[in-house]
PDB file as gemmi writes it, atoms N, CA and C in Angstrom:
CRYST1    1.000    1.000    1.000  90.00  90.00  90.00 P 1                      
ATOM      1  N   MET A   1     138.990  90.943 111.575  1.00  0.00           N  
ATOM      2  CA  MET A   1     137.925  91.373 112.446  1.00  0.00           C  
ATOM      3  C   MET A   1     136.666  91.698 111.633  1.00  0.00           C  
ATOM      4  N   LYS A   2     136.883  92.348 110.482  1.00  0.00           N  
ATOM      5  CA  LYS A   2     135.753  92.722 109.639  1.00  0.00           C  
ATOM      6  C   LYS A   2     134.971  91.486 109.210  1.00  0.00           C  
ATOM      7  N   TYR A   3     135.668  90.403 108.856  1.00  0.00           N  
ATOM      8  CA  TYR A   3     135.005  89.182 108.410  1.00  0.00           C  
ATOM      9  C   TYR A   3     134.237  88.514 109.546  1.00  0.00           C  
ATOM     10  N   ILE A   4     134.760  88.605 110.745  1.00  0.00           N  
ATOM     11  CA  ILE A   4     134.063  88.039 111.901  1.00  0.00           C  
ATOM     12  C   ILE A   4     132.751  88.790 112.140  1.00  0.00           C  
ATOM     13  N   LEU A   5     132.766  90.110 112.013  1.00  0.00           N  
ATOM     14  CA  LEU A   5     131.546  90.899 112.203  1.00  0.00           C  
ATOM     15  C   LEU A   5     130.521  90.585 111.122  1.00  0.00           C  
ATOM     16  N   ILE A   6     130.977  90.432 109.884  1.00  0.00           N  
ATOM     17  CA  ILE A   6     130.062  90.079 108.795  1.00  0.00           C  
ATOM     18  C   ILE A   6     129.451  88.706 109.048  1.00  0.00           C  
ATOM     19  N   PHE A   7     130.281  87.737 109.456  1.00  0.00           N  
ATOM     20  CA  PHE A   7     129.789  86.397 109.744  1.00  0.00           C  
ATOM     21  C   PHE A   7     128.757  86.430 110.867  1.00  0.00           C  
ATOM     22  N   LEU A   8     129.051  87.157 111.933  1.00  0.00           N  
ATOM     23  CA  LEU A   8     128.117  87.238 113.057  1.00  0.00           C  
ATOM     24  C   LEU A   8     126.809  87.910 112.645  1.00  0.00           C  
ATOM     25  N   ALA A   9     126.894  88.924 111.824  1.00  0.00           N  
ATOM     26  CA  ALA A   9     125.684  89.606 111.372  1.00  0.00           C  
ATOM     27  C   ALA A   9     124.821  88.663 110.535  1.00  0.00           C  
ATOM     28  N   LEU A  10     125.447  87.924 109.631  1.00  0.00           N  
ATOM     29  CA  LEU A  10     124.698  86.984 108.801  1.00  0.00           C  
ATOM     30  C   LEU A  10     124.161  85.818 109.618  1.00  0.00           C  
ATOM     31  N   PHE A  11     124.957  85.297 110.536  1.00  0.00           N  
ATOM     32  CA  PHE A  11     124.553  84.151 111.340  1.00  0.00           C  
ATOM     33  C   PHE A  11     123.396  84.508 112.261  1.00  0.00           C  
ATOM     34  N   THR A  12     123.474  85.640 112.930  1.00  0.00           N  
ATOM     35  CA  THR A  12     122.395  86.008 113.845  1.00  0.00           C  
ATOM     36  C   THR A  12     121.133  86.382 113.080  1.00  0.00           C  
ATOM     37  N   SER A  13     121.258  86.960 111.900  1.00  0.00           N  
ATOM     38  CA  SER A  13     120.084  87.274 111.091  1.00  0.00           C  
ATOM     39  C   SER A  13     119.388  85.998 110.651  1.00  0.00           C  
ATOM     40  N   ALA A  14     120.168  85.008 110.241  1.00  0.00           N  
ATOM     41  CA  ALA A  14     119.586  83.748 109.796  1.00  0.00           C  
ATOM     42  C   ALA A  14     118.918  83.018 110.956  1.00  0.00           C  
ATOM     43  N   ALA A  15     119.464  83.146 112.142  1.00  0.00           N  
ATOM     44  CA  ALA A  15     118.898  82.476 113.306  1.00  0.00           C  
ATOM     45  C   ALA A  15     117.523  83.039 113.647  1.00  0.00           C  
ATOM     46  N   TYR A  16     117.303  84.297 113.394  1.00  0.00           N  
ATOM     47  CA  TYR A  16     116.022  84.924 113.708  1.00  0.00           C  
ATOM     48  C   TYR A  16     115.038  84.887 112.547  1.00  0.00           C  
ATOM     49  N   ALA A  17     115.455  84.457 111.385  1.00  0.00           N  
ATOM     50  CA  ALA A  17     114.592  84.441 110.206  1.00  0.00           C  
ATOM     51  C   ALA A  17     113.760  83.162 110.192  1.00  0.00           C  
ATOM     52  N   GLN A  18     112.843  83.057 111.130  1.00  0.00           N  
ATOM     53  CA  GLN A  18     111.978  81.887 111.222  1.00  0.00           C  
ATOM     54  C   GLN A  18     110.739  82.106 110.372  1.00  0.00           C  
ATOM     55  N   PRO A  19     110.327  81.095 109.619  1.00  0.00           N  
ATOM     56  CA  PRO A  19     109.093  81.240 108.853  1.00  0.00           C  
ATOM     57  C   PRO A  19     107.902  81.345 109.798  1.00  0.00           C  
ATOM     58  N   SER A  20     106.889  82.045 109.352  1.00  0.00           N  
ATOM     59  CA  SER A  20     105.694  82.167 110.175  1.00  0.00           C  
ATOM     60  C   SER A  20     104.465  82.080 109.281  1.00  0.00           C  
ATOM     61  N   THR A  21     103.346  81.804 109.877  1.00  0.00           N  
ATOM     62  CA  THR A  21     102.087  81.754 109.154  1.00  0.00           C  
ATOM     63  C   THR A  21     101.103  82.694 109.824  1.00  0.00           C  
ATOM     64  N   THR A  22     100.077  83.048 109.084  1.00  0.00           N  
ATOM     65  CA  THR A  22      99.043  83.915 109.621  1.00  0.00           C  
ATOM     66  C   THR A  22      97.707  83.487 109.045  1.00  0.00           C  
ATOM     67  N   LYS A  23      96.649  83.864 109.712  1.00  0.00           N  
ATOM     68  CA  LYS A  23      95.310  83.598 109.201  1.00  0.00           C  
ATOM     69  C   LYS A  23      94.738  84.911 108.715  1.00  0.00           C  
ATOM     70  N   LYS A  24      94.163  84.874 107.521  1.00  0.00           N  
ATOM     71  CA  LYS A  24      93.610  86.073 106.925  1.00  0.00           C  
ATOM     72  C   LYS A  24      92.242  85.724 106.356  1.00  0.00           C  
ATOM     73  N   GLU A  25      91.251  86.508 106.695  1.00  0.00           N  
ATOM     74  CA  GLU A  25      89.939  86.288 106.115  1.00  0.00           C  
ATOM     75  C   GLU A  25      89.945  86.782 104.676  1.00  0.00           C  
ATOM     76  N   VAL A  26      89.392  85.969 103.792  1.00  0.00           N  
ATOM     77  CA  VAL A  26      89.290  86.347 102.385  1.00  0.00           C  
ATOM     78  C   VAL A  26      87.852  86.129 101.927  1.00  0.00           C  
ATOM     79  N   TYR A  27      87.440  86.904 100.940  1.00  0.00           N  
ATOM     80  CA  TYR A  27      86.109  86.761 100.364  1.00  0.00           C  
ATOM     81  C   TYR A  27      86.180  85.756  99.231  1.00  0.00           C  
ATOM     82  N   CYS A  28      85.315  84.760  99.269  1.00  0.00           N  
ATOM     83  CA  CYS A  28      85.263  83.747  98.221  1.00  0.00           C  
ATOM     84  C   CYS A  28      83.831  83.595  97.727  1.00  0.00           C  
ATOM     85  N   ASP A  29      83.699  83.231  96.466  1.00  0.00           N  
ATOM     86  CA  ASP A  29      82.398  82.966  95.862  1.00  0.00           C  
ATOM     87  C   ASP A  29      82.636  82.045  94.673  1.00  0.00           C  
ATOM     88  N   LYS A  30      81.586  81.619  94.036  1.00  0.00           N  
ATOM     89  CA  LYS A  30      81.727  80.801  92.840  1.00  0.00           C  
ATOM     90  C   LYS A  30      82.488  81.605  91.796  1.00  0.00           C  
ATOM     91  N   THR A  31      83.388  80.954  91.095  1.00  0.00           N  
ATOM     92  CA  THR A  31      84.191  81.625  90.064  1.00  0.00           C  
ATOM     93  C   THR A  31      83.303  82.298  89.027  1.00  0.00           C  
ATOM     94  N   GLU A  32      82.238  81.639  88.639  1.00  0.00           N  
ATOM     95  CA  GLU A  32      81.340  82.185  87.622  1.00  0.00           C  
ATOM     96  C   GLU A  32      80.598  83.435  88.094  1.00  0.00           C  
ATOM     97  N   ILE A  33      80.600  83.688  89.393  1.00  0.00           N  
ATOM     98  CA  ILE A  33      79.969  84.892  89.941  1.00  0.00           C  
ATOM     99  C   ILE A  33      81.001  85.980  90.222  1.00  0.00           C  
ATOM    100  N   LEU A  34      82.124  85.610  90.860  1.00  0.00           N  
ATOM    101  CA  LEU A  34      83.104  86.606  91.310  1.00  0.00           C  
ATOM    102  C   LEU A  34      83.802  87.322  90.158  1.00  0.00           C  
ATOM    103  N   ILE A  35      84.251  86.596  89.163  1.00  0.00           N  
ATOM    104  CA  ILE A  35      84.993  87.230  88.065  1.00  0.00           C  
ATOM    105  C   ILE A  35      84.129  88.241  87.310  1.00  0.00           C  
ATOM    106  N   PRO A  36      82.869  87.941  86.980  1.00  0.00           N  
ATOM    107  CA  PRO A  36      82.045  88.979  86.342  1.00  0.00           C  
ATOM    108  C   PRO A  36      81.819  90.213  87.223  1.00  0.00           C  
ATOM    109  N   VAL A  37      81.806  90.047  88.538  1.00  0.00           N  
ATOM    110  CA  VAL A  37      81.669  91.207  89.428  1.00  0.00           C  
ATOM    111  C   VAL A  37      82.894  92.107  89.313  1.00  0.00           C  
ATOM    112  N   ILE A  38      84.071  91.515  89.317  1.00  0.00           N  
ATOM    113  CA  ILE A  38      85.310  92.295  89.202  1.00  0.00           C  
ATOM    114  C   ILE A  38      85.365  93.024  87.857  1.00  0.00           C  
ATOM    115  N   LYS A  39      84.922  92.348  86.787  1.00  0.00           N  
ATOM    116  CA  LYS A  39      84.953  92.940  85.449  1.00  0.00           C  
ATOM    117  C   LYS A  39      83.776  93.876  85.196  1.00  0.00           C  
ATOM    118  N   GLY A  40      82.750  93.813  86.042  1.00  0.00           N  
ATOM    119  CA  GLY A  40      81.497  94.516  85.802  1.00  0.00           C  
ATOM    120  C   GLY A  40      81.527  96.014  86.041  1.00  0.00           C  
ATOM    121  N   LYS A  41      80.335  96.591  86.020  1.00  0.00           N  
ATOM    122  CA  LYS A  41      80.128  98.040  86.058  1.00  0.00           C  
ATOM    123  C   LYS A  41      80.768  98.723  87.271  1.00  0.00           C  
ATOM    124  N   ASP A  42      80.731  98.090  88.435  1.00  0.00           N  
ATOM    125  CA  ASP A  42      81.232  98.732  89.649  1.00  0.00           C  
ATOM    126  C   ASP A  42      82.755  98.864  89.677  1.00  0.00           C  
ATOM    127  N   PHE A  43      83.475  97.846  89.209  1.00  0.00           N  
ATOM    128  CA  PHE A  43      84.940  97.869  89.291  1.00  0.00           C  
ATOM    129  C   PHE A  43      85.606  98.073  87.937  1.00  0.00           C  
ATOM    130  N   GLN A  44      85.069  97.491  86.904  1.00  0.00           N  
ATOM    131  CA  GLN A  44      85.592  97.584  85.542  1.00  0.00           C  
ATOM    132  C   GLN A  44      87.083  97.252  85.455  1.00  0.00           C  
ATOM    133  N   GLU A  45      87.475  96.218  86.177  1.00  0.00           N  
ATOM    134  CA  GLU A  45      88.873  95.776  86.141  1.00  0.00           C  
ATOM    135  C   GLU A  45      89.036  94.682  85.085  1.00  0.00           C  
ATOM    136  N   VAL A  46      90.191  94.678  84.450  1.00  0.00           N  
ATOM    137  CA  VAL A  46      90.489  93.676  83.432  1.00  0.00           C  
ATOM    138  C   VAL A  46      91.732  92.904  83.851  1.00  0.00           C  
ATOM    139  N   PRO A  47      91.806  91.624  83.489  1.00  0.00           N  
ATOM    140  CA  PRO A  47      92.988  90.851  83.861  1.00  0.00           C  
ATOM    141  C   PRO A  47      94.200  91.273  83.032  1.00  0.00           C  
ATOM    142  N   ILE A  48      95.327  91.479  83.715  1.00  0.00           N  
ATOM    143  CA  ILE A  48      96.567  91.813  83.001  1.00  0.00           C  
ATOM    144  C   ILE A  48      97.645  90.763  83.241  1.00  0.00           C  
ATOM    145  N   TRP A  49      97.390  89.841  84.184  1.00  0.00           N  
ATOM    146  CA  TRP A  49      98.373  88.800  84.489  1.00  0.00           C  
ATOM    147  C   TRP A  49      97.625  87.560  84.931  1.00  0.00           C  
ATOM    148  N   PHE A  50      98.133  86.401  84.497  1.00  0.00           N  
ATOM    149  CA  PHE A  50      97.533  85.122  84.845  1.00  0.00           C  
ATOM    150  C   PHE A  50      98.643  84.146  85.172  1.00  0.00           C  
ATOM    151  N   GLY A  51      98.531  83.476  86.307  1.00  0.00           N  
ATOM    152  CA  GLY A  51      99.499  82.458  86.685  1.00  0.00           C  
ATOM    153  C   GLY A  51      98.793  81.136  86.882  1.00  0.00           C  
ATOM    154  N   LYS A  52      99.203  80.125  86.132  1.00  0.00           N  
ATOM    155  CA  LYS A  52      98.555  78.818  86.199  1.00  0.00           C  
ATOM    156  C   LYS A  52      99.376  77.882  87.068  1.00  0.00           C  
ATOM    157  N   GLY A  53      98.733  77.318  88.077  1.00  0.00           N  
ATOM    158  CA  GLY A  53      99.389  76.341  88.935  1.00  0.00           C  
ATOM    159  C   GLY A  53      99.498  74.995  88.242  1.00  0.00           C  
ATOM    160  N   GLU A  54     100.418  74.167  88.700  1.00  0.00           N  
ATOM    161  CA  GLU A  54     100.600  72.839  88.117  1.00  0.00           C  
ATOM    162  C   GLU A  54      99.619  71.850  88.740  1.00  0.00           C  
ATOM    163  N   GLY A  55      99.122  70.941  87.933  1.00  0.00           N  
ATOM    164  CA  GLY A  55      98.224  69.908  88.437  1.00  0.00           C  
ATOM    165  C   GLY A  55      96.948  70.505  89.002  1.00  0.00           C  
ATOM    166  N   LYS A  56      96.658  70.181  90.259  1.00  0.00           N  
ATOM    167  CA  LYS A  56      95.448  70.677  90.901  1.00  0.00           C  
ATOM    168  C   LYS A  56      95.687  71.974  91.663  1.00  0.00           C  
ATOM    169  N   ALA A  57      96.860  72.548  91.505  1.00  0.00           N  
ATOM    170  CA  ALA A  57      97.166  73.815  92.180  1.00  0.00           C  
ATOM    171  C   ALA A  57      96.254  74.913  91.641  1.00  0.00           C  
ATOM    172  N   PRO A  58      95.918  75.902  92.477  1.00  0.00           N  
ATOM    173  CA  PRO A  58      95.030  76.969  92.011  1.00  0.00           C  
ATOM    174  C   PRO A  58      95.716  77.909  91.028  1.00  0.00           C  
ATOM    175  N   ASN A  59      94.909  78.672  90.336  1.00  0.00           N  
ATOM    176  CA  ASN A  59      95.386  79.697  89.421  1.00  0.00           C  
ATOM    177  C   ASN A  59      95.289  81.051  90.109  1.00  0.00           C  
ATOM    178  N   TYR A  60      96.038  82.017  89.609  1.00  0.00           N  
ATOM    179  CA  TYR A  60      96.028  83.372  90.160  1.00  0.00           C  
ATOM    180  C   TYR A  60      95.880  84.360  89.007  1.00  0.00           C  
ATOM    181  N   SER A  61      95.232  85.490  89.295  1.00  0.00           N  
ATOM    182  CA  SER A  61      95.114  86.520  88.280  1.00  0.00           C  
ATOM    183  C   SER A  61      95.094  87.897  88.938  1.00  0.00           C  
ATOM    184  N   LEU A  62      95.663  88.864  88.233  1.00  0.00           N  
ATOM    185  CA  LEU A  62      95.677  90.254  88.683  1.00  0.00           C  
ATOM    186  C   LEU A  62      94.791  91.056  87.744  1.00  0.00           C  
ATOM    187  N   PHE A  63      93.781  91.705  88.311  1.00  0.00           N  
ATOM    188  CA  PHE A  63      92.861  92.555  87.559  1.00  0.00           C  
ATOM    189  C   PHE A  63      93.146  94.005  87.930  1.00  0.00           C  
ATOM    190  N   VAL A  64      93.106  94.913  86.956  1.00  0.00           N  
ATOM    191  CA  VAL A  64      93.335  96.332  87.236  1.00  0.00           C  
ATOM    192  C   VAL A  64      92.352  97.195  86.441  1.00  0.00           C  
ATOM    193  N   ASN A  65      92.151  98.405  86.946  1.00  0.00           N  
ATOM    194  CA  ASN A  65      91.408  99.435  86.230  1.00  0.00           C  
ATOM    195  C   ASN A  65      92.384 100.589  86.057  1.00  0.00           C  
ATOM    196  N   ASN A  66      92.809 100.850  84.827  1.00  0.00           N  
ATOM    197  CA  ASN A  66      93.821 101.880  84.572  1.00  0.00           C  
ATOM    198  C   ASN A  66      93.332 103.288  84.879  1.00  0.00           C  
ATOM    199  N   GLU A  67      92.025 103.513  84.830  1.00  0.00           N  
ATOM    200  CA  GLU A  67      91.506 104.857  85.104  1.00  0.00           C  
ATOM    201  C   GLU A  67      91.420 105.141  86.601  1.00  0.00           C  
ATOM    202  N   THR A  68      90.853 104.207  87.362  1.00  0.00           N  
ATOM    203  CA  THR A  68      90.696 104.423  88.808  1.00  0.00           C  
ATOM    204  C   THR A  68      91.924 103.965  89.589  1.00  0.00           C  
ATOM    205  N   ARG A  69      92.801 103.212  88.946  1.00  0.00           N  
ATOM    206  CA  ARG A  69      94.014 102.643  89.545  1.00  0.00           C  
ATOM    207  C   ARG A  69      93.685 101.602  90.616  1.00  0.00           C  
ATOM    208  N   SER A  70      92.491 100.999  90.552  1.00  0.00           N  
ATOM    209  CA  SER A  70      92.148  99.927  91.482  1.00  0.00           C  
ATOM    210  C   SER A  70      92.717  98.608  90.975  1.00  0.00           C  
ATOM    211  N   TRP A  71      92.919  97.658  91.891  1.00  0.00           N  
ATOM    212  CA  TRP A  71      93.465  96.356  91.524  1.00  0.00           C  
ATOM    213  C   TRP A  71      92.897  95.284  92.443  1.00  0.00           C  
ATOM    214  N   THR A  72      92.850  94.053  91.931  1.00  0.00           N  
ATOM    215  CA  THR A  72      92.377  92.901  92.698  1.00  0.00           C  
ATOM    216  C   THR A  72      93.184  91.680  92.285  1.00  0.00           C  
ATOM    217  N   ILE A  73      93.665  90.938  93.263  1.00  0.00           N  
ATOM    218  CA  ILE A  73      94.350  89.675  93.002  1.00  0.00           C  
ATOM    219  C   ILE A  73      93.429  88.560  93.475  1.00  0.00           C  
ATOM    220  N   ILE A  74      93.173  87.589  92.592  1.00  0.00           N  
ATOM    221  CA  ILE A  74      92.328  86.472  92.981  1.00  0.00           C  
ATOM    222  C   ILE A  74      93.061  85.149  92.811  1.00  0.00           C  
ATOM    223  N   GLN A  75      92.662  84.193  93.617  1.00  0.00           N  
ATOM    224  CA  GLN A  75      93.106  82.807  93.513  1.00  0.00           C  
ATOM    225  C   GLN A  75      91.848  82.027  93.141  1.00  0.00           C  
ATOM    226  N   PHE A  76      91.925  81.171  92.127  1.00  0.00           N  
ATOM    227  CA  PHE A  76      90.705  80.524  91.679  1.00  0.00           C  
ATOM    228  C   PHE A  76      90.967  79.180  91.015  1.00  0.00           C  
ATOM    229  N   ASN A  77      89.893  78.398  90.928  1.00  0.00           N  
ATOM    230  CA  ASN A  77      89.867  77.195  90.109  1.00  0.00           C  
ATOM    231  C   ASN A  77      88.534  77.219  89.365  1.00  0.00           C  
ATOM    232  N   ASN A  78      88.115  76.108  88.809  1.00  0.00           N  
ATOM    233  CA  ASN A  78      86.870  76.094  88.038  1.00  0.00           C  
ATOM    234  C   ASN A  78      85.642  76.369  88.890  1.00  0.00           C  
ATOM    235  N   GLU A  79      85.719  76.100  90.185  1.00  0.00           N  
ATOM    236  CA  GLU A  79      84.544  76.204  91.042  1.00  0.00           C  
ATOM    237  C   GLU A  79      84.546  77.415  91.960  1.00  0.00           C  
ATOM    238  N   LEU A  80      85.684  77.746  92.556  1.00  0.00           N  
ATOM    239  CA  LEU A  80      85.741  78.747  93.607  1.00  0.00           C  
ATOM    240  C   LEU A  80      86.816  79.790  93.312  1.00  0.00           C  
ATOM    241  N   ALA A  81      86.488  81.061  93.577  1.00  0.00           N  
ATOM    242  CA  ALA A  81      87.450  82.159  93.420  1.00  0.00           C  
ATOM    243  C   ALA A  81      87.490  82.947  94.724  1.00  0.00           C  
ATOM    244  N   CYS A  82      88.693  83.339  95.149  1.00  0.00           N  
ATOM    245  CA  CYS A  82      88.875  84.083  96.393  1.00  0.00           C  
ATOM    246  C   CYS A  82      89.711  85.335  96.126  1.00  0.00           C  
ATOM    247  N   VAL A  83      89.294  86.446  96.731  1.00  0.00           N  
ATOM    248  CA  VAL A  83      90.050  87.695  96.627  1.00  0.00           C  
ATOM    249  C   VAL A  83      91.184  87.623  97.643  1.00  0.00           C  
ATOM    250  N   ILE A  84      92.403  87.575  97.165  1.00  0.00           N  
ATOM    251  CA  ILE A  84      93.585  87.511  98.020  1.00  0.00           C  
ATOM    252  C   ILE A  84      93.983  88.899  98.497  1.00  0.00           C  
ATOM    253  N   GLY A  85      93.782  89.895  97.645  1.00  0.00           N  
ATOM    254  CA  GLY A  85      94.109  91.268  98.000  1.00  0.00           C  
ATOM    255  C   GLY A  85      93.494  92.220  97.002  1.00  0.00           C  
ATOM    256  N   SER A  86      93.256  93.454  97.446  1.00  0.00           N  
ATOM    257  CA  SER A  86      92.728  94.480  96.551  1.00  0.00           C  
ATOM    258  C   SER A  86      93.081  95.836  97.109  1.00  0.00           C  
ATOM    259  N   GLY A  87      93.028  96.851  96.259  1.00  0.00           N  
ATOM    260  CA  GLY A  87      93.344  98.181  96.726  1.00  0.00           C  
ATOM    261  C   GLY A  87      93.261  99.195  95.608  1.00  0.00           C  
ATOM    262  N   GLU A  88      93.717 100.393  95.928  1.00  0.00           N  
ATOM    263  CA  GLU A  88      93.745 101.478  94.950  1.00  0.00           C  
ATOM    264  C   GLU A  88      95.155 102.028  94.874  1.00  0.00           C  
ATOM    265  N   GLY A  89      95.583 102.261  93.681  1.00  0.00           N  
ATOM    266  CA  GLY A  89      96.923 102.782  93.462  1.00  0.00           C  
ATOM    267  C   GLY A  89      97.908 101.654  93.248  1.00  0.00           C  
ATOM    268  N   TYR A  90      98.518 101.648  92.102  1.00  0.00           N  
ATOM    269  CA  TYR A  90      99.554 100.667  91.804  1.00  0.00           C  
ATOM    270  C   TYR A  90     100.557 101.289  90.852  1.00  0.00           C  
ATOM    271  N   GLN A  91     101.705 100.658  90.773  1.00  0.00           N  
ATOM    272  CA  GLN A  91     102.753 101.130  89.888  1.00  0.00           C  
ATOM    273  C   GLN A  91     103.309  99.940  89.138  1.00  0.00           C  
ATOM    274  N   VAL A  92     103.374 100.046  87.843  1.00  0.00           N  
ATOM    275  CA  VAL A  92     103.951  98.987  87.025  1.00  0.00           C  
ATOM    276  C   VAL A  92     105.455  99.215  86.975  1.00  0.00           C  
ATOM    277  N   ILE A  93     106.194  98.204  87.381  1.00  0.00           N  
ATOM    278  CA  ILE A  93     107.651  98.296  87.406  1.00  0.00           C  
ATOM    279  C   ILE A  93     108.176  97.552  86.188  1.00  0.00           C  
ATOM    280  N   THR A  94     108.927  98.245  85.371  1.00  0.00           N  
ATOM    281  CA  THR A  94     109.491  97.608  84.178  1.00  0.00           C  
ATOM    282  C   THR A  94     111.006  97.716  84.227  1.00  0.00           C  
ATOM    283  N   LYS A  95     111.627  96.724  83.657  1.00  0.00           N  
ATOM    284  CA  LYS A  95     113.088  96.738  83.560  1.00  0.00           C  
ATOM    285  C   LYS A  95     113.439  96.571  82.095  1.00  0.00           C  
ATOM    286  N   LYS A  96     113.967  97.603  81.525  1.00  0.00           N  
ATOM    287  CA  LYS A  96     114.343  97.557  80.115  1.00  0.00           C  
ATOM    288  C   LYS A  96     115.727  96.943  79.998  1.00  0.00           C  
ATOM    289  N   THR A  97     115.837  96.022  79.061  1.00  0.00           N  
ATOM    290  CA  THR A  97     117.136  95.403  78.821  1.00  0.00           C  
ATOM    291  C   THR A  97     117.675  95.850  77.472  1.00  0.00           C  
ATOM    292  N   ASN A  98     118.954  95.969  77.403  1.00  0.00           N  
ATOM    293  CA  ASN A  98     119.617  96.325  76.149  1.00  0.00           C  
ATOM    294  C   ASN A  98     120.092  95.050  75.482  1.00  0.00           C  
ATOM    295  N   ILE A  99     119.447  94.712  74.398  1.00  0.00           N  
ATOM    296  CA  ILE A  99     119.834  93.475  73.693  1.00  0.00           C  
ATOM    297  C   ILE A  99     120.526  93.830  72.411  1.00  0.00           C  
TER     298      ILE A  99                                                      
END                                                                             
């Protein structure tokens, strides 16, 4: 009986787990303008992570300010950069391994 309940729970959960999409307005500008604004006097954020897409896929970067705890995630290429998300307050999660 226990296995039947587990199966039903997993099966019904999977049936309702439909992918969805949403539309979100994002701020975009020329890469040569947006990145200096993020790094500039008002925000003073520095990049701590960079993800490079394959081929013509866009790149991503996470900028943070350790003093104000502000952060900004951007998606960009050579021409255009867009703010995907930003906010105040973040926590760095680390996992120490014993080697």
